[in-house]
Residue frames as a rotation matrix with the C-alpha (Angstrom) as fourth column:
MET 1
0.586 0.810 -0.001 0.00
0.810 -0.586 -0.002 0.00
-0.002 0.001 -1.000 0.00
SER 2
-0.156 -0.643 0.750 1.35
0.607 -0.661 -0.441 3.43
0.779 0.387 0.493 -0.96
PRO 3
-0.858 -0.174 -0.484 1.81
0.496 -0.530 -0.688 6.29
-0.136 -0.830 0.541 1.53
SER 4
-0.783 0.617 0.072 -1.09
-0.516 -0.710 0.480 8.07
0.347 0.339 0.875 -0.20
GLU 5
0.000 0.802 -0.597 -3.40
-0.083 0.595 0.799 5.15
0.997 0.050 0.067 0.48
LYS 6
-0.325 -0.206 -0.923 -2.12
0.816 0.431 -0.384 4.82
0.477 -0.878 0.028 4.02
PHE 7
-0.998 -0.009 -0.069 -2.83
0.042 -0.868 -0.495 8.47
-0.055 -0.497 0.866 4.84
GLY 8
-0.372 0.925 -0.084 -6.37
-0.645 -0.192 0.740 8.00
0.668 0.329 0.667 3.56
GLN 9
0.076 0.331 -0.941 -6.70
0.369 0.867 0.335 4.87
0.926 -0.373 -0.056 5.67
ALA 10
-0.757 -0.429 -0.493 -5.35
0.612 -0.201 -0.765 6.79
0.229 -0.881 0.415 8.68
ALA 11
-0.832 0.494 0.252 -8.05
-0.502 -0.864 0.035 9.44
0.235 -0.097 0.967 8.32
ILE 12
0.077 0.899 -0.432 -10.81
-0.452 0.417 0.788 6.81
0.889 0.135 0.439 8.21
GLN 13
-0.034 -0.169 -0.985 -9.31
0.630 0.761 -0.152 4.87
0.776 -0.626 0.080 11.10
ALA 14
-0.940 -0.338 -0.048 -8.79
0.261 -0.621 -0.739 8.02
0.220 -0.707 0.672 13.21
ARG 15
-0.436 0.864 0.252 -12.45
-0.737 -0.504 0.450 8.98
0.516 0.011 0.857 12.77
LYS 16
0.277 0.539 -0.795 -13.46
-0.041 0.833 0.551 5.48
0.960 -0.120 0.253 13.81
TYR 17
-0.435 -0.524 -0.732 -11.27
0.706 0.306 -0.639 5.56
0.559 -0.795 0.237 16.93
PHE 18
-0.963 0.069 0.261 -12.70
-0.184 -0.874 -0.450 8.90
0.197 -0.481 0.854 17.96
ILE 19
-0.181 0.982 0.053 -16.37
-0.804 -0.179 0.567 8.03
0.566 0.060 0.822 17.48
MET 20
0.259 0.213 -0.942 -15.87
0.208 0.940 0.270 4.69
0.943 -0.266 0.199 19.24
GLY 21
0.855 0.074 0.513 -14.49
-0.420 -0.481 0.769 6.57
0.304 -0.873 -0.380 22.24
LEU 22
0.705 -0.649 -0.285 -11.12
0.675 0.738 -0.013 4.82
0.219 -0.183 0.958 22.12
VAL 23
-0.552 -0.834 0.020 -9.37
0.802 -0.537 -0.262 8.20
0.229 -0.128 0.965 22.33
ASN 24
0.036 0.603 -0.797 -10.37
0.801 -0.494 -0.338 11.58
-0.598 -0.626 -0.501 23.72
SER 25
0.216 0.031 -0.976 -9.53
-0.323 -0.941 -0.101 13.84
-0.921 0.337 -0.194 20.76
PRO 26
0.993 0.119 -0.019 -9.17
-0.049 0.254 -0.966 13.77
-0.110 0.960 0.258 16.99
ARG 27
0.349 -0.936 -0.056 -5.45
-0.877 -0.304 -0.372 14.49
0.331 0.179 -0.927 17.46
ASN 28
-0.287 -0.426 0.858 -5.00
-0.749 0.658 0.076 11.43
-0.597 -0.621 -0.508 19.64
ALA 29
0.620 0.576 0.533 -7.08
-0.063 0.714 -0.697 9.43
-0.782 0.399 0.479 17.15
TRP 30
0.864 -0.360 -0.353 -4.79
-0.433 -0.171 -0.885 10.52
0.259 0.917 -0.303 14.30
ASP 31
-0.066 -0.954 0.293 -1.69
-0.993 0.036 -0.108 9.62
0.092 -0.298 -0.950 16.31
LYS 32
-0.038 0.133 0.990 -3.09
-0.452 0.882 -0.136 6.20
-0.891 -0.453 0.027 17.19
ALA 33
0.870 0.449 0.204 -4.03
-0.017 0.442 -0.897 5.46
-0.493 0.777 0.392 13.58
THR 34
0.700 -0.644 -0.308 -0.75
-0.578 -0.259 -0.774 6.58
0.418 0.720 -0.554 12.07
ASN 35
-0.159 -0.770 0.618 1.26
-0.959 0.270 0.089 4.70
-0.235 -0.578 -0.781 14.69
GLU 36
0.164 0.309 0.937 -0.55
-0.181 0.943 -0.279 1.51
-0.970 -0.123 0.211 13.72
ILE 37
0.930 0.337 0.147 -0.45
0.088 0.184 -0.979 2.05
-0.357 0.923 0.141 9.96
PHE 38
0.718 -0.696 -0.032 3.07
-0.381 -0.354 -0.854 3.40
0.583 0.625 -0.520 9.38
GLU 39
0.672 -0.597 -0.438 6.27
0.727 0.644 0.238 1.66
0.140 -0.479 0.867 10.35
LYS 40
-0.333 -0.881 0.335 8.49
0.801 -0.452 -0.392 4.65
0.497 0.138 0.857 9.63
TRP 41
-0.143 0.220 -0.965 8.39
0.801 -0.547 -0.244 7.51
-0.582 -0.807 -0.098 12.15
TYR 42
-0.945 -0.295 -0.139 8.83
0.152 -0.775 0.614 9.94
-0.288 0.559 0.777 9.25
TYR 43
-0.616 0.777 0.127 5.31
0.160 -0.035 0.987 9.25
0.771 0.628 -0.102 8.02
ARG 44
-0.008 0.631 -0.775 3.78
0.953 0.239 0.184 9.07
0.302 -0.738 -0.604 11.50
GLU 45
-0.199 -0.195 -0.960 5.02
0.705 -0.710 -0.002 12.58
-0.681 -0.677 0.279 12.24
LYS 46
-0.727 -0.098 0.680 4.08
0.635 -0.473 0.611 14.26
0.262 0.875 0.406 8.93
PRO 47
-0.707 0.429 -0.563 2.28
0.219 -0.624 -0.750 17.49
-0.673 -0.653 0.347 9.82
CYS 48
-0.833 0.359 -0.421 0.53
-0.553 -0.583 0.595 18.22
-0.032 0.729 0.684 6.51
PRO 49
-0.469 0.728 -0.500 -1.90
0.040 0.583 0.811 15.29
0.882 0.360 -0.303 6.32
ARG 50
-0.503 0.258 -0.825 -2.48
0.861 0.237 -0.451 15.48
0.079 -0.937 -0.342 10.09
SER 51
-0.806 0.170 -0.568 -3.30
0.042 -0.939 -0.340 19.19
-0.591 -0.298 0.750 9.85
ALA 52
-0.751 0.580 -0.317 -5.64
-0.468 -0.128 0.874 18.55
0.466 0.805 0.367 6.92
PHE 53
-0.361 0.614 -0.702 -7.53
0.538 0.752 0.382 15.93
0.762 -0.239 -0.602 8.96
LEU 54
-0.493 0.130 -0.860 -7.64
0.829 -0.230 -0.510 18.04
-0.265 -0.964 0.005 12.12
GLY 55
-0.940 0.130 -0.315 -8.66
-0.200 -0.959 0.201 21.11
-0.276 0.252 0.927 10.14
LEU 56
-0.548 0.783 -0.294 -11.64
-0.201 0.218 0.955 19.29
0.812 0.583 0.038 8.66
CYS 57
-0.257 0.415 -0.873 -12.56
0.850 0.527 0.000 18.07
0.460 -0.742 -0.488 12.13
GLU 58
-0.812 -0.126 -0.570 -12.31
0.449 -0.758 -0.473 21.60
-0.372 -0.640 0.672 13.55
GLU 59
-0.839 0.472 -0.270 -14.83
-0.544 -0.737 0.401 22.85
-0.010 0.483 0.876 11.04
GLY 60
-0.193 0.800 0.569 -17.26
-0.435 0.450 -0.780 20.01
-0.880 -0.398 0.261 11.67
LEU 61
0.121 0.201 -0.972 -16.73
-0.992 -0.010 -0.125 18.59
-0.034 0.979 0.199 8.19
VAL 62
-0.780 -0.349 -0.519 -15.94
-0.360 0.929 -0.083 15.02
0.511 0.122 -0.851 9.30
LYS 63
0.146 0.959 -0.243 -19.07
-0.343 0.279 0.897 13.03
0.928 -0.048 0.370 9.99
ASP 64
0.737 0.379 -0.559 -19.76
0.352 0.492 0.797 12.50
0.577 -0.784 0.229 13.71
ILE 65
-0.287 -0.809 -0.513 -16.82
0.952 -0.179 -0.249 14.60
0.109 -0.559 0.822 14.91
PRO 66
0.698 0.652 -0.294 -17.99
0.691 -0.722 0.040 17.84
-0.186 -0.232 -0.955 16.52
ARG 67
0.522 -0.475 0.709 -16.50
0.099 -0.791 -0.603 21.23
0.847 0.385 -0.366 15.73
GLY 68
0.877 -0.264 -0.401 -13.71
0.415 -0.003 0.910 22.10
-0.241 -0.965 0.107 18.08
ASN 69
0.646 -0.760 -0.072 -10.23
-0.757 -0.626 -0.189 23.48
0.098 0.177 -0.979 18.49
TYR 70
0.940 -0.199 0.278 -7.98
0.143 0.968 0.208 20.57
-0.310 -0.155 0.938 17.54
SER 71
0.141 -0.915 0.378 -4.94
0.985 0.167 0.036 22.21
-0.096 0.367 0.925 15.96
ASN 72
0.344 -0.064 -0.937 -3.21
0.143 -0.982 0.120 25.53
-0.928 -0.175 -0.329 15.49
ALA 73
-0.701 -0.575 0.423 -2.24
0.461 0.087 0.883 24.81
-0.544 0.814 0.204 11.88
THR 74
0.054 0.748 -0.662 -3.86
-0.222 -0.637 -0.738 27.04
-0.974 0.186 0.132 9.28
LYS 75
-0.387 -0.250 -0.887 -2.48
-0.869 -0.222 0.442 26.46
-0.307 0.943 -0.132 5.76
ASN 76
-0.975 -0.023 -0.223 -3.17
-0.111 0.914 0.391 22.73
0.195 0.405 -0.893 5.47
LYS 77
-0.470 0.875 -0.115 -6.55
0.470 0.138 -0.872 23.23
-0.747 -0.464 -0.476 7.09
GLU 78
-0.010 0.435 -0.900 -7.32
-0.535 -0.763 -0.363 25.86
-0.845 0.478 0.241 4.44
TYR 79
-0.700 -0.304 -0.646 -6.19
-0.714 0.326 0.620 23.53
0.022 0.895 -0.445 1.65
ALA 80
-0.934 0.354 0.043 -8.39
0.345 0.928 -0.144 20.70
-0.091 -0.120 -0.989 2.94
ILE 81
-0.197 0.905 -0.376 -11.44
0.294 -0.311 -0.904 22.93
-0.935 -0.289 -0.205 3.35
LYS 82
-0.180 0.061 -0.982 -10.93
-0.794 -0.598 0.108 24.39
-0.581 0.799 0.157 -0.11
ALA 83
-0.933 -0.197 -0.301 -10.70
-0.339 0.762 0.552 20.87
0.120 0.617 -0.778 -1.55
VAL 84
-0.661 0.749 0.043 -13.99
0.593 0.556 -0.582 19.88
-0.460 -0.360 -0.812 0.12
THR 85
-0.018 0.656 -0.755 -15.69
-0.154 -0.748 -0.646 23.03
-0.988 0.105 0.114 -1.13
MET 86
-0.411 -0.220 -0.884 -14.49
-0.874 -0.180 0.451 22.39
-0.258 0.959 -0.119 -4.66
LEU 87
-0.997 0.063 -0.049 -15.53
0.050 0.971 0.233 18.72
0.062 0.230 -0.971 -4.52
LYS 88
-0.380 0.914 -0.141 -18.99
0.482 0.066 -0.874 19.72
-0.789 -0.399 -0.466 -3.33
ASP 89
0.060 0.355 -0.933 -19.28
-0.539 -0.775 -0.330 22.22
-0.840 0.523 0.145 -6.18
SER 90
0.486 0.017 -0.874 -17.94
-0.843 0.271 -0.464 19.80
0.229 0.962 0.146 -8.79
PRO 91
0.663 -0.166 0.729 -17.30
-0.352 0.791 0.500 16.17
-0.660 -0.589 0.466 -7.82
SER 92
0.944 -0.320 0.084 -15.34
0.226 0.437 -0.871 15.69
0.242 0.841 0.484 -11.05
TRP 93
0.423 -0.828 0.367 -12.35
-0.823 -0.521 -0.228 17.27
0.380 -0.206 -0.902 -9.28
ARG 94
0.569 -0.168 0.805 -11.97
-0.511 0.695 0.506 13.88
-0.644 -0.699 0.310 -7.63
ASN 95
0.888 -0.132 0.440 -10.62
0.381 0.748 -0.544 12.53
-0.257 0.651 0.715 -10.91
ASN 96
0.421 -0.777 0.468 -7.63
0.472 -0.253 -0.845 14.85
0.775 0.576 0.260 -11.11
LYS 97
0.642 -0.211 -0.737 -5.65
0.737 -0.094 0.669 15.34
-0.211 -0.973 0.095 -7.93
ARG 98
-0.417 -0.907 0.054 -2.87
0.880 -0.389 0.274 17.30
-0.227 0.162 0.960 -9.64
SER 99
-0.450 0.319 0.834 -5.22
0.418 -0.750 0.513 19.88
0.789 0.580 0.204 -11.19
LEU 100
0.675 0.717 -0.173 -7.18
0.449 -0.213 0.868 20.21
0.585 -0.664 -0.466 -7.96
TRP 101
0.318 -0.628 -0.710 -3.99
0.871 -0.101 0.480 20.83
-0.373 -0.772 0.515 -5.99
LYS 102
-0.678 -0.586 0.443 -2.80
0.724 -0.634 0.270 23.47
0.122 0.504 0.855 -8.49
GLU 103
-0.041 0.759 0.650 -6.16
0.310 -0.609 0.730 25.23
0.950 0.232 -0.210 -8.23
ILE 104
0.731 0.333 -0.596 -6.10
0.633 -0.003 0.774 25.15
0.256 -0.943 -0.213 -4.43
VAL 105
0.148 -0.777 -0.613 -2.65
0.748 -0.317 0.582 26.68
-0.646 -0.544 0.534 -4.12
LYS 106
0.878 0.322 -0.354 -3.26
0.041 -0.788 -0.614 29.05
-0.477 0.525 -0.705 -7.02
LYS 107
0.825 -0.546 0.148 -0.22
0.330 0.253 -0.909 27.81
0.459 0.799 0.389 -8.91
LYS 108
0.555 -0.693 0.461 2.17
-0.831 -0.488 0.266 28.87
0.041 -0.531 -0.846 -6.13
PRO 109
-0.025 -0.640 -0.768 5.18
-0.436 0.698 -0.568 26.54
0.900 0.320 -0.296 -5.87
ILE 110
-0.073 0.100 0.992 3.81
-0.982 0.169 -0.089 24.70
-0.176 -0.981 0.086 -2.85
SER 111
-0.795 -0.331 -0.509 4.59
-0.448 0.886 0.123 21.02
0.410 0.326 -0.852 -2.69
TYR 112
0.379 0.906 -0.187 1.80
-0.637 0.402 0.658 18.53
0.671 -0.130 0.730 -2.32
ASP 113
-0.740 -0.659 0.137 2.19
-0.526 0.439 -0.729 16.48
0.420 -0.611 -0.671 0.86
TYR 114
-0.835 0.375 -0.403 -0.72
0.401 0.916 0.023 14.01
0.378 -0.142 -0.915 1.13
GLN 115
-0.818 0.569 -0.086 -3.37
-0.329 -0.585 -0.741 16.55
-0.472 -0.577 0.666 2.19
LEU 116
-0.219 0.782 -0.584 -5.73
-0.969 -0.102 0.226 15.56
0.117 0.615 0.779 -0.61
ASP 117
-0.597 -0.022 -0.802 -5.38
-0.109 0.993 0.054 11.86
0.795 0.119 -0.595 0.18
VAL 118
-0.925 0.308 -0.223 -6.98
0.259 0.081 -0.963 12.57
-0.279 -0.948 -0.154 3.54
VAL 119
-0.452 0.779 -0.435 -9.79
-0.684 -0.615 -0.391 14.54
-0.572 0.121 0.811 1.89
PHE 120
-0.325 0.314 -0.892 -10.37
-0.823 0.371 0.431 11.97
0.466 0.874 0.138 -0.86
ALA 121
-0.852 -0.005 -0.524 -10.54
0.174 0.940 -0.293 9.03
0.494 -0.341 -0.800 1.55
LEU 122
-0.757 0.609 -0.239 -13.14
0.155 -0.187 -0.970 10.76
-0.635 -0.771 0.047 3.69
TRP 123
-0.343 0.609 -0.715 -15.02
-0.855 -0.517 -0.030 11.95
-0.388 0.601 0.699 0.58
ASP 124
-0.529 0.074 -0.846 -15.02
-0.595 0.678 0.432 8.51
0.606 0.731 -0.314 -1.07
ASN 125
-0.790 0.203 -0.579 -16.32
0.469 0.808 -0.356 6.90
0.395 -0.553 -0.733 2.12
LYS 126
0.049 0.883 0.467 -19.07
0.281 -0.461 0.842 9.52
0.958 0.090 -0.271 2.51
LEU 127
0.124 -0.129 -0.984 -17.55
0.990 0.077 0.114 10.79
0.061 -0.989 0.137 5.76
ILE 128
-0.946 -0.311 0.096 -17.59
0.313 -0.950 0.006 14.48
0.089 0.036 0.995 4.76
THR 129
-0.181 0.924 -0.336 -20.64
0.769 -0.080 -0.634 16.38
-0.613 -0.373 -0.696 6.02
């Protein structure tokens, strides 16, 4: 399984851990999921996909996770929210991750770092509200 797929799986698993009450916050849920899914610490500690997940949770966009203050990150949260907005407006964005990313960052030279994999996994599993 690729890192992209694993980050998507982590988002789904983190949501599950939180709603099952196995952890007390979305942040702890993310940490638990990534610790189980990734062998390499490098991936477990990646801030961009984590911030995308927590940002969606903060805004109440992840099904069954209440709005709250879960992170102080802003950029990756903005990217994730923008991706959800664009997917809601035109689900065909789902078919072209590269174009969606370029549109989100407005062609600035910002590297993609798994943020959309989190969004797509939640979107594909109907876990975005």
